[in-house]
N, CA, C and O atoms as a GROMACS GRO file, in nm:
protein
  272
    1MET      N    1   4.293  14.027  13.144
    1MET     CA    2   4.295  14.024  12.984
    1MET      C    3   4.422  14.099  12.962
    1MET      O    4   4.475  14.167  13.051
    2THR      N    5   4.468  14.086  12.849
    2THR     CA    6   4.578  14.142  12.825
    2THR      C    7   4.559  14.201  12.700
    2THR      O    8   4.522  14.119  12.616
    3ILE      N    9   4.570  14.310  12.660
    3ILE     CA   10   4.588  14.400  12.529
    3ILE      C   11   4.705  14.467  12.481
    3ILE      O   12   4.769  14.556  12.537
    4ILE      N   13   4.724  14.411  12.367
    4ILE     CA   14   4.864  14.473  12.316
    4ILE      C   15   4.823  14.554  12.198
    4ILE      O   16   4.756  14.504  12.107
    5GLU      N   17   4.860  14.678  12.197
    5GLU     CA   18   4.841  14.748  12.067
    5GLU      C   19   4.970  14.809  11.980
    5GLU      O   20   5.056  14.886  12.021
    6ILE      N   21   4.957  14.755  11.857
    6ILE     CA   22   5.042  14.796  11.732
    6ILE      C   23   5.005  14.905  11.681
    6ILE      O   24   4.889  14.917  11.642
    7ARG      N   25   5.105  15.015  11.672
    7ARG     CA   26   5.070  15.148  11.604
    7ARG      C   27   5.188  15.172  11.517
    7ARG      O   28   5.304  15.159  11.554
    8PRO      N   29   5.147  15.209  11.392
    8PRO     CA   30   5.247  15.264  11.305
    8PRO      C   31   5.332  15.404  11.340
    8PRO      O   32   5.268  15.500  11.381
    9ILE      N   33   5.452  15.413  11.326
    9ILE     CA   34   5.498  15.538  11.365
    9ILE      C   35   5.601  15.559  11.274
    9ILE      O   36   5.620  15.473  11.189
   10ARG      N   37   5.691  15.689  11.277
   10ARG     CA   38   5.781  15.723  11.169
   10ARG      C   39   5.884  15.598  11.177
   10ARG      O   40   5.936  15.557  11.281
   11ASN      N   41   5.902  15.548  11.053
   11ASN     CA   42   6.026  15.448  11.042
   11ASN      C   43   5.988  15.312  11.119
   11ASN      O   44   6.075  15.227  11.138
   12GLY      N   45   5.880  15.296  11.156
   12GLY     CA   46   5.853  15.152  11.232
   12GLY      C   47   5.715  15.133  11.279
   12GLY      O   48   5.622  15.210  11.252
   13TRP      N   49   5.708  15.034  11.345
   13TRP     CA   50   5.584  15.000  11.414
   13TRP      C   51   5.609  14.976  11.580
   13TRP      O   52   5.697  14.903  11.627
   14LYS      N   53   5.510  15.057  11.660
   14LYS     CA   54   5.550  15.067  11.810
   14LYS      C   55   5.457  14.954  11.870
   14LYS      O   56   5.339  14.957  11.833
   15CYS      N   57   5.500  14.844  11.969
   15CYS     CA   58   5.392  14.767  12.023
   15CYS      C   59   5.383  14.836  12.184
   15CYS      O   60   5.476  14.865  12.258
   16PHE      N   61   5.266  14.849  12.202
   16PHE     CA   62   5.238  14.906  12.346
   16PHE      C   63   5.179  14.814  12.428
   16PHE      O   64   5.063  14.784  12.399
   17GLU      N   65   5.235  14.756  12.536
   17GLU     CA   66   5.166  14.671  12.625
   17GLU      C   67   5.142  14.724  12.773
   17GLU      O   68   5.059  14.683  12.854
   18ALA      N   69   5.221  14.810  12.787
   18ALA     CA   70   5.216  14.902  12.950
   18ALA      C   71   5.325  15.004  12.925
   18ALA      O   72   5.418  14.994  12.844
   19PRO      N   73   5.302  15.092  12.998
   19PRO     CA   74   5.411  15.220  13.013
   19PRO      C   75   5.540  15.153  13.029
   19PRO      O   76   5.554  15.056  13.103
   20GLY      N   77   5.644  15.210  12.952
   20GLY     CA   78   5.786  15.164  12.956
   20GLY      C   79   5.810  15.048  12.888
   20GLY      O   80   5.927  15.009  12.876
   21MET      N   81   5.690  14.966  12.828
   21MET     CA   82   5.722  14.842  12.746
   21MET      C   83   5.688  14.882  12.606
   21MET      O   84   5.593  14.820  12.560
   22GLN      N   85   5.736  14.960  12.537
   22GLN     CA   86   5.710  15.010  12.402
   22GLN      C   87   5.814  14.994  12.304
   22GLN      O   88   5.858  15.094  12.246
   23PRO      N   89   5.857  14.883  12.281
   23PRO     CA   90   5.944  14.823  12.166
   23PRO      C   91   5.909  14.891  12.029
   23PRO      O   92   5.795  14.885  11.982
   24VAL      N   93   6.031  14.965  11.958
   24VAL     CA   94   5.983  14.984  11.834
   24VAL      C   95   6.047  14.906  11.723
   24VAL      O   96   6.170  14.902  11.730
   25LEU      N   97   5.976  14.825  11.592
   25LEU     CA   98   6.014  14.730  11.529
   25LEU      C   99   6.004  14.786  11.381
   25LEU      O  100   5.921  14.874  11.358
   26LEU      N  101   6.089  14.737  11.278
   26LEU     CA  102   6.067  14.771  11.146
   26LEU      C  103   5.939  14.747  11.072
   26LEU      O  104   5.884  14.838  11.011
   27SER      N  105   5.894  14.630  11.078
   27SER     CA  106   5.803  14.578  11.003
   27SER      C  107   5.678  14.545  11.095
   27SER      O  108   5.692  14.530  11.217
   28GLN      N  109   5.550  14.536  11.028
   28GLN     CA  110   5.461  14.522  11.103
   28GLN      C  111   5.442  14.368  11.155
   28GLN      O  112   5.400  14.333  11.266
   29GLN      N  113   5.480  14.294  11.054
   29GLN     CA  114   5.484  14.147  11.077
   29GLN      C  115   5.585  14.130  11.202
   29GLN      O  116   5.551  14.046  11.286
   30ASP      N  117   5.700  14.196  11.222
   30ASP     CA  118   5.762  14.184  11.317
   30ASP      C  119   5.715  14.222  11.455
   30ASP      O  120   5.728  14.147  11.552
   31ALA      N  121   5.662  14.340  11.461
   31ALA     CA  122   5.570  14.371  11.546
   31ALA      C  123   5.471  14.278  11.612
   31ALA      O  124   5.454  14.260  11.732
   32ILE      N  125   5.403  14.216  11.499
   32ILE     CA  126   5.294  14.101  11.533
   32ILE      C  127   5.365  13.993  11.605
   32ILE      O  128   5.327  13.958  11.717
   33SER      N  129   5.469  13.938  11.543
   33SER     CA  130   5.576  13.832  11.625
   33SER      C  131   5.578  13.855  11.746
   33SER      O  132   5.538  13.774  11.829
   34TYR      N  133   5.636  13.993  11.781
   34TYR     CA  134   5.678  13.988  11.912
   34TYR      C  135   5.565  14.000  11.982
   34TYR      O  136   5.565  13.946  12.092
   35ALA      N  137   5.442  14.071  11.937
   35ALA     CA  138   5.328  14.064  12.048
   35ALA      C  139   5.260  13.925  12.064
   35ALA      O  140   5.203  13.895  12.169
   36LYS      N  141   5.268  13.824  11.938
   36LYS     CA  142   5.238  13.709  12.008
   36LYS      C  143   5.336  13.640  12.109
   36LYS      O  144   5.294  13.557  12.190
   37GLY      N  145   5.472  13.677  12.101
   37GLY     CA  146   5.562  13.595  12.178
   37GLY      C  147   5.522  13.662  12.337
   37GLY      O  148   5.518  13.590  12.437
   38ARG      N  149   5.497  13.792  12.340
   38ARG     CA  150   5.485  13.853  12.467
   38ARG      C  151   5.345  13.789  12.534
   38ARG      O  152   5.334  13.769  12.655
   39ALA      N  153   5.264  13.767  12.457
   39ALA     CA  154   5.121  13.698  12.471
   39ALA      C  155   5.117  13.568  12.529
   39ALA      O  156   5.013  13.521  12.574
   40CYS      N  157   5.240  13.503  12.529
   40CYS     CA  158   5.215  13.341  12.571
   40CYS      C  159   5.162  13.316  12.703
   40CYS      O  160   5.190  13.385  12.802
   41PHE      N  161   5.084  13.216  12.703
   41PHE     CA  162   4.995  13.191  12.846
   41PHE      C  163   4.928  13.280  12.895
   41PHE      O  164   4.917  13.280  13.018
   42ARG      N  165   4.873  13.366  12.829
   42ARG     CA  166   4.781  13.461  12.864
   42ARG      C  167   4.667  13.466  12.782
   42ARG      O  168   4.681  13.393  12.683
   43SER      N  169   4.542  13.535  12.789
   43SER     CA  170   4.447  13.561  12.710
   43SER      C  171   4.404  13.694  12.687
   43SER      O  172   4.398  13.762  12.789
   44GLY      N  173   4.373  13.748  12.587
   44GLY     CA  174   4.374  13.869  12.545
   44GLY      C  175   4.351  13.885  12.386
   44GLY      O  176   4.307  13.793  12.318
   45GLU      N  177   4.389  14.020  12.332
   45GLU     CA  178   4.380  14.044  12.217
   45GLU      C  179   4.531  14.166  12.179
   45GLU      O  180   4.586  14.247  12.253
   46ILE      N  181   4.557  14.131  12.039
   46ILE     CA  182   4.677  14.211  11.991
   46ILE      C  183   4.560  14.294  11.880
   46ILE      O  184   4.496  14.245  11.787
   47ARG      N  185   4.560  14.424  11.925
   47ARG     CA  186   4.510  14.540  11.839
   47ARG      C  187   4.594  14.614  11.758
   47ARG      O  188   4.692  14.677  11.799
   48ILE      N  189   4.549  14.605  11.622
   48ILE     CA  190   4.653  14.669  11.523
   48ILE      C  191   4.577  14.791  11.469
   48ILE      O  192   4.465  14.785  11.419
   49LEU      N  193   4.654  14.906  11.485
   49LEU     CA  194   4.589  15.044  11.484
   49LEU      C  195   4.643  15.102  11.351
   49LEU      O  196   4.747  15.061  11.300
   50ASP      N  197   4.566  15.198  11.298
   50ASP     CA  198   4.623  15.258  11.188
   50ASP      C  199   4.670  15.387  11.205
   50ASP      O  200   4.688  15.405  11.326
   51SER      N  201   4.707  15.509  11.124
   51SER     CA  202   4.762  15.618  11.180
   51SER      C  203   4.690  15.720  11.240
   51SER      O  204   4.740  15.817  11.297
   52SER      N  205   4.568  15.696  11.228
   52SER     CA  206   4.461  15.785  11.301
   52SER      C  207   4.447  15.744  11.433
   52SER      O  208   4.411  15.826  11.518
   53GLY      N  209   4.472  15.624  11.462
   53GLY     CA  210   4.437  15.554  11.587
   53GLY      C  211   4.303  15.455  11.603
   53GLY      O  212   4.261  15.421  11.714
   54ALA      N  213   4.226  15.401  11.444
   54ALA     CA  214   4.139  15.334  11.480
   54ALA      C  215   4.173  15.202  11.463
   54ALA      O  216   4.276  15.176  11.399
   55ILE      N  217   4.106  15.113  11.507
   55ILE     CA  218   4.138  14.964  11.513
   55ILE      C  219   4.099  14.924  11.381
   55ILE      O  220   3.988  14.934  11.329
   56LYS      N  221   4.224  14.870  11.326
   56LYS     CA  222   4.231  14.820  11.161
   56LYS      C  223   4.192  14.676  11.196
   56LYS      O  224   4.093  14.633  11.136
   57ARG      N  225   4.259  14.584  11.290
   57ARG     CA  226   4.264  14.452  11.296
   57ARG      C  227   4.255  14.406  11.429
   57ARG      O  228   4.310  14.475  11.514
   58ILE      N  229   4.184  14.283  11.470
   58ILE     CA  230   4.196  14.222  11.609
   58ILE      C  231   4.236  14.107  11.595
   58ILE      O  232   4.181  14.036  11.511
   59ILE      N  233   4.344  14.055  11.675
   59ILE     CA  234   4.409  13.914  11.670
   59ILE      C  235   4.377  13.874  11.815
   59ILE      O  236   4.433  13.929  11.909
   60PRO      N  237   4.284  13.775  11.833
   60PRO     CA  238   4.266  13.738  11.968
   60PRO      C  239   4.348  13.613  11.998
   60PRO      O  240   4.383  13.540  11.906
   61PHE      N  241   4.379  13.589  12.120
   61PHE     CA  242   4.431  13.502  12.167
   61PHE      C  243   4.409  13.426  12.311
   61PHE      O  244   4.370  13.499  12.402
   62SER      N  245   4.427  13.304  12.336
   62SER     CA  246   4.376  13.267  12.468
   62SER      C  247   4.486  13.142  12.502
   62SER      O  248   4.541  13.081  12.410
   63GLU      N  249   4.512  13.111  12.647
   63GLU     CA  250   4.562  12.998  12.696
   63GLU      C  251   4.524  12.857  12.599
   63GLU      O  252   4.616  12.780  12.573
   64THR      N  253   4.389  12.831  12.551
   64THR     CA  254   4.346  12.711  12.457
   64THR      C  255   4.395  12.711  12.357
   64THR      O  256   4.410  12.602  12.301
   65ASP      N  257   4.441  12.836  12.293
   65ASP     CA  258   4.496  12.841  12.147
   65ASP      C  259   4.629  12.796  12.147
   65ASP      O  260   4.667  12.770  12.034
   66ARG      N  261   4.732  12.774  12.255
   66ARG     CA  262   4.858  12.746  12.238
   66ARG      C  263   4.866  12.557  12.247
   66ARG      O  264   4.800  12.475  12.311
   67ARG      N  265   4.967  12.548  12.160
   67ARG     CA  266   5.015  12.424  12.139
   67ARG      C  267   5.106  12.382  12.212
   67ARG      O  268   5.180  12.473  12.249
   68LEU      N  269   5.142  12.245  12.264
   68LEU     CA  270   5.267  12.200  12.367
   68LEU      C  271   5.355  12.170  12.283
   68LEU      O  272   5.465  12.130  12.320
   0.00000   0.00000   0.00000
């Protein structure tokens, strides 16, 4: 199961998938789009966190959600 976390940081949003894989994007929507692209052909969830680290929203995904 893949878990991608999106966290707010100063002047942007950080996508954390694995150590060394932490791109920073300008908007939350850009970060969500990036995470969805990284999640293709896998199952898991995208977790959007607030500034305190609490989970604000969860977007589940799976291989069956993909369209050909």
